[in-house]
N, C-alpha and C positions, 0 to 999 in steps of 0.2 A: 453460694451454698457452702455451709460449714458443718463440721461434725461436732456434736456435743454429746456428752455422756450424762445420763440421768441415773442417779444412784438411789436405791431404795432398800429398805430393810424387809426381809421376809422370814417367815417361820415355817420351816419344812416339817412334814410329817415324819414319823419314825422311819418309814420305808424310804422316803426321799433323802433323809439325812444319811441313812446307811449307804445308799447308792452314791450320793455326792461325796461322802468321805472316801469311799472306795475309788471314785473317779479321781479325786485329788491325790490320793496316795499313788495311784498308777501314773498320773501325770508327773508327780515328783520323782518316782522311780525312773521313768524314762528320761527325764531331764538330767538326773544325776548320772545315769549310766552313759548317756550321750556325752556329757561333759567329761566324764572320766576317760571315755574312749578318745575324744579329741585331744585331751591333755596328754594321754599316753602316746598317741600317734606322733605328736609333735616332739616330745622330749626323748623318745626312744628312736624314732625313725625320721624325724624332721619332716613329717608329712602333715599337710593341712587337710583336715576333714571338714567338709561343709554340710549344708542341710541335706543335699541329695544322698550323701553317703550315710548320714545318721538315719534318714528315712528308710533306707534299705536295711540298716541294722534293726530298726524297729520291726520290720516284716519278719526278720529271722528270729527276733526275740519272741514274737508271738507264737512261733512254732515250737519253742522249747517247752518241755513238760513242766518245768519248775516255774515258768512265767506264763502259763496258759491262762491265768486269771486276767491278763491284759485284754483278752477277747470278750470279757464279760461287761466291759464299759464301752462307752462311745469312743470311736477312734479319733474324732475331731479334736477333743482337748489334748490328746497325746501328740498329734501333729502340730497343733498350735504351740505346745510346749517346746518342740524342736525349733519352730520358727522364732520363738522368743529367745532361745539359746543362740540362734544364728545372729539375731539382732544384738544380743549382749556382746558377742565376739566382734561384731562390726563396730560397735561403740568403743570396745577396748582397743582395737587396732587403729581406730580413728582418734585415739587420745581423749575420748570423752568420758570414759568410765574405767574402773579398775577391772582386773581379771574376774570373770564370773565365779560366783561362789556356789557351793552345793546347797540345795534347799533342805530345810530341817522341818520335821513334823511339828514341833512345838511352836513354830512361827505361823501356824495356820496353813492356809493353802488357797489356791485359786484354780479355776477351770474355765477356759474360754470356749464358747460355742459359736460357730458361724451359722449362716442361714440353713445349711443342710442338717443341722443338729438340733433345731428347735422350731416350734410353731408359735406364731403370735396371732391369736384369734379372739376377737371381741374383748380386747383388753386383758386377755389371759395368756400366760406363757407356759408352754408345755416343752420341757427339755427331753432330749433323746432318752429312750428307755424308761421314761416316767409317764404313767397313765393319768396322773392327777396334775392339775395346774399348781404353780407355786402360789402360796398364800402371801402375796406382796402387800405391804402397807403403802398404798399410793399417797405419799405425802404431797405430791404435786403431779399434775396431769402432763402427759406428753403433748407436744405440739399437735395440732389437728392434722390428721393425715400422715403423721410420721410413723414409720415402721423401723424397728431396730435391725441393723445389719449384723451386729455382734452383741452377744450377751456374755458377761463375765460374772461368774458366781465366786464369791470370796468368803472364806471363813477366817475371822480375825483371831489372834491368840487368846482373846477373852471369851471366845465362843459365839460371837455375833455373826449372823449370816446376812450378807448384803448381795444385791444383784445390780450390775451396772449395764444400762442399755445405751448402746452407741447408735445415734440416729443422725440423719442428714437434715439440717434445718436451714431456713433462709432467715438470718438474723435481721431484725428491724432496727435501723439506727435510731438513736434517741434524737429528739429535737436539738438543734444547735444551741449552744450556750455561749455567752460572751465572756465567761469566766475562764481564767487560766491560773494554774497553781503550781508552785514549786514545793517539793517535799524533801525535808531533811530527816533521815532516819537516826534514831537514838535509842538509848536504853531506859533512862528515867522517863523521858517522854518518847513514846514509840515513834511518833511522827510530829515534827514541827512544820506547820504550814506557812507559806509566804504571807497569808492574811494575818498572822500573829497568833493563830490558834495552836494550842498544844494538846495532843491527845495522850493521855497517860497510858503507860504500858501496863496491861493487866497482870503480867507475870504469872501466867497460868501454872508453870512448874512450881514456883515458889509457894503458891497457894495450896498445893497438894504435896509439898515436899515432906512434911511431917507424917502424913498418912502413908506416903510411899515408903518412907524409912521404916515405919512400923511393920508393914506387911512384908517388906523385903527381909527384915530381921527374922520374922516368923518363918519365912521360906528357908532361910539359911540353917534353921534348926531342925528341919524335917529330914528324915532319912531318904537318901537318893533311891528312886525307884518305887517309893511307897505311894499309896493313894492319897495320903495326907499331903505329900509334897506336890502332887498334881493339883489338889485343891488350892494349896497356897500359891502355886504358880499362876492359877487363873485369877486369884485375887490381885496379885501384882499386875497382871495384864489388864485387869479392869481399871485400876488406878491410872495406868499409862493411857488407856483409852479415854478416860475422863479428861486428862490433861490435853490430849490431842483434840478432842471434841470442842473443849472450851476455846482453845487457841484458834482452830479453824473457823468456829462460829464468829468469833470477834473479828478475824481478818476478813471474812467474806462480807460482813456487814459494813466494815470500814471501807473496803475497796469499792463496794457497790455504791456507797454514798458519794465517794470522791469522783467516781466515773460519771454518775448522774449529774453532779453539780458543775463539772468543769469540762471545757472543750479540749484544753491542752494540759497535760500532766507531765512534769519534768522531775526526774529523780536522778540520784547519783548511781553510777555503776560501781558498787562496792565489791571488793575482793573478800567476800565473807569467808571463803576457805582459808585464806591467809590470816584473817583477823582472829579466827578461833584458835590459832596457835598461841595466843596470849592466854596463859593459864588463869590469870586473874579475871579476865573478861569472857572466857570461852562459854561458861554456863549461861551468863546473862545474854550474850549474843545469840546463842542457840535458842534460848527461850523466846527471844524477841521474834525470831523467824523472819528476818529481813528478806531472805531469798524468796520465801513463799509469798510475802506481801507484794514484792515487785513482780513476781510471776503472775499473780492474780490481776494486778493492775494492767499488765501488758496484754493478756488475752481478753480481758473485759473491754479494754479500749478498742481492740480489733473487732469485737462483736458489735459494739454500739457506735462505731464511727467516730471515735475520739482519737486525738493525736497523743502519742506516747513517745517521750524523748528521754534517752539515757545520756547523762553527762559524763564526760571522761573522769575517771576516778582520781586523776592528778589535778583536776581543777581546784584551786584554793578557795573553796566556797566559804569556809569558816574564817579564814584569815584576810579576806578581801572586804574592804569597806563598801557597802552598797551605795553610798552617796558619792564618794570621790574616787573609788577604785584603788585606794592605797592598800598594799599588802604588807601586813606586819611580818616581822622576822620569825617569831615563835609565838605559839598559842597553845600552851599545855591544856590537857583535858580538864584539869581542875578549875580552869578559869571559864566561868559561864557568862560573864559580862566583861566587856572591854571598851576602852575609849580609843577612837582613832586619833593618832598623833597629828594628822594633817588637817582634818576638818573638825576635830574635837566632838565627834558624834558618839553617843553611848549606844552600844549594840548589845542585844541579847544574842549570844553565840549561835543558837539553833535557828532563831527566826532570821537573823542576818544571812545564815547559810542558805536557808530556804529561798529567800528573795534573790540571792545571787544565782542559785540553781534555776529559778524561774527565768531570770534575765538571760542566762546562757541558753536555756532551752528554747526561748523565743527566738534568739539569734540563730540557733541551729535550724529551727523550723522555717524562718523567713528566708534566710540567705545561705544556709548551709555552712555557716561560719564554724571554724574550729575553736573550741573553747579552752584548749590547753595553751597556757601563755607562752611556754618556751618551745613549742613544737615548730613554729615557723620563725625564720630569721630573715626579716625584711630589711634590705639595705636602707640606711638612713634612719633606722628606728632605734629608740632607746628602750631597753628592757631591763628588768630587775632579775638578778640571779637569786638562787635560793638563799644565799647569805645576805641578801639585801643590798649588795654593793651595785652601784650604777656603772654600767659599762660605757666605754667611750663610743662616740658616734663613729659608725663605720663609714669609710670613705668610698 
């Protein structure tokens, strides 16, 4: 049994939109006040405030005359906001994320409803304090017999309303395939496959860059706080949404195809966060969205019974000859084809890397071998250093 989220677009009525905006505003207010209280407690008194303490604070806030409007919305999204803040701090102390930020109104908002705050009857959703069901555009049907355990309503910066239903499903594995594939990620070619196929990078941001520049320039000329600036901000958000939609649509279609066709998928474990520090390549790397592509491959392989293998980032996939195993000393990025000095084989840089990744992935899958060449020092073994000099045989 696994949890899956089904996301749909919906069109609220005027009364529903007013209530949902008020709910999101209250959720944002509670989140920010709790974050401020926790930060102040630590820096002034060196005290750690957890979820229990912030929940008690929320009860007191509801009693204040100036915050009495918190009682006019469902209490569930407010409590869920405090739980999200607790998780954000847990990720921060665990070294997985940065310090939590305050939520801003112009970034849209979200509200999470648990089972006690909504009803799901005959394919219709009734949220707490709403008398009418949400007008959802059911682009795909939920699995038979599935009922949502959590519903998240989200308002994007461009004004788009979406609802995400979290349901428990029993994924059906795909029929086993005899194919295995290695994937090398790139910029000009988004992925190079070990079969020799290259898939061109659609460059979603570059396609809309001129339009985005035009609307951002118009936004910068509007007076702050004016209605015209608000309209211009929405136009900018819509262009960003178009870029995001195009990118995610392409990645979902690509990853679904790769998972359906192959039983084993091997990719490199790239340090994308470090690679975007290169100012010349940061924009192109971010537009390629390698991290999202790998994330989709990983969870889809888990859904459909496929094997997913990540290769060590220090594995010399590009510099190693797939035929004889020789590793060249240097291979600058501007060299896309090269000849092996030992076996005189001509290689396409990306395809050769994909084939080496596949071979390493199969080795890891079969025997759990370590693919990093310099990680193990076996006595009596010759190994090449990074400078290409051969070491003497160990006694």
